[in-house]
C-alpha positions as MATLAB code, in Angstrom:
seq = 'MARLPRPVSHLTAALAAVSLLALAGCATAVLTGAVETPPDGRSAAEIARDADLEAAVNARLARDPELASSAVTVVVRDRVVRLRGRLPSTRLRARAVSLARGVPGVRRVVADIIVTGR';
ca = [
      89.445  148.056   76.964;
      93.189  147.640   77.746;
      95.048  145.108   75.781;
      97.211  142.559   77.650;
     100.977  142.753   76.835;
     101.926  140.065   74.439;
     104.059  137.989   76.696;
     101.291  137.623   79.081;
      98.785  136.580   76.461;
     101.221  133.863   75.229;
     101.811  132.545   78.724;
      97.984  132.509   79.117;
      97.518  130.573   76.022;
     100.193  128.015   76.897;
      98.709  127.475   80.347;
      95.199  127.079   78.700;
      96.616  124.406   76.278;
      98.430  122.460   79.105;
      95.193  122.444   81.184;
      93.106  121.265   78.096;
      95.555  118.380   77.588;
      95.322  117.395   81.214;
      91.513  117.576   81.153;
      91.417  115.437   77.990;
      93.460  112.799   79.694;
      90.987  112.777   82.640;
      88.126  112.521   80.283;
      89.501  109.602   78.589;
      90.168  107.866   81.894;
      86.697  108.573   82.975;
      84.878  107.587   79.771;
      86.977  104.317   79.119;
      87.512  103.377   82.674;
      91.288  103.529   82.272;
      93.148  103.556   85.656;
      96.774  104.431   85.935;
      98.932  102.050   87.987;
     100.331  103.709   91.047;
     104.215  104.401   90.804;
     104.913  101.574   93.196;
     103.191   99.011   91.107;
     100.358   97.991   93.570;
      96.868   98.129   92.641;
      94.322  100.458   94.364;
      92.996   97.312   96.053;
      96.353   96.343   97.431;
      97.160   99.851   98.416;
      93.716   99.977  100.406;
      94.421   96.491  101.890;
      97.817   97.646  103.285;
      96.329  100.752  104.590;
      93.657   98.798  106.463;
      96.286   96.513  107.790;
      98.488   99.470  108.832;
      95.484  100.922  110.701;
      94.719   97.631  112.456;
      98.337   97.295  113.594;
      98.380  100.809  114.861;
      95.119  100.268  116.717;
      96.479   97.196  118.435;
      99.623   98.856  119.480;
      97.723  101.857  120.758;
      95.323   99.672  122.895;
      98.257   98.023  124.637;
      99.035   99.672  127.843;
     102.800   99.195  127.633;
     103.078  100.162  124.009;
     100.442  102.856  123.646;
     103.007  105.702  124.229;
     105.893  103.954  122.390;
     107.631  105.584  119.412;
     107.043  102.610  117.056;
     105.938  103.395  113.485;
     104.111  100.928  111.270;
     104.507  100.670  107.450;
     102.751   97.860  105.580;
     103.550   96.933  101.847;
     102.289   93.771  100.366;
     100.993   92.606  103.743;
     104.488   92.812  105.180;
     104.294   94.857  108.398;
     107.547   96.822  109.150;
     107.866   98.148  112.732;
     110.430  100.800  113.303;
     111.410  102.725  116.356;
     112.837  102.238  119.896;
     111.596  100.240  122.795;
     113.156   99.838  126.349;
     113.198   96.090  126.334;
     113.365   92.988  124.259;
     110.157   91.850  125.913;
     108.328   94.879  124.582;
     109.796   94.357  121.168;
     108.488   90.666  121.100;
     105.120   92.049  122.290;
     104.885   94.555  119.499;
     105.853   91.864  116.936;
     103.172   89.455  118.516;
     100.480   92.032  118.254;
     101.257   92.958  114.838;
     101.309   89.071  113.695;
      97.895   88.639  115.339;
      96.296   90.968  112.895;
      94.387   88.980  110.268;
      95.938   89.291  106.764;
      99.471   90.000  107.830;
     101.862   87.726  106.098;
     105.062   88.613  107.860;
     106.371   91.108  110.411;
     109.813   92.782  110.195;
     110.937   94.342  113.453;
     113.447   97.158  112.885;
     113.287   98.134  116.615;
     116.246   99.333  118.641;
     116.160   97.981  122.150;
     117.490  100.920  124.325;
     117.462   98.921  127.711;
     118.056   95.397  128.263;
];
């Protein structure tokens, strides 16, 4: 049987050690119920709630005949909806804001929408 060159065996041992350390951390989390806080400080429930609100606002905008093909993006954090993009009129901007505000659970709407027409 051929023996692996020494640098390869050291690299393999180092990778195995790192893998074991990572798995040990996972096992601790599973056994103790420890959960890391996401980097932005929100809990998993808050992230899920914001994702649900984002989906609901996107659905409302997509169902609106005048806004369905618009280039408005929706981002939600802490129940604050931020609308970004371009719309051809202030009327459509107001409509997008109104639809977003109508979603239950939305605390506030920030409209970073550029009106390209009048």
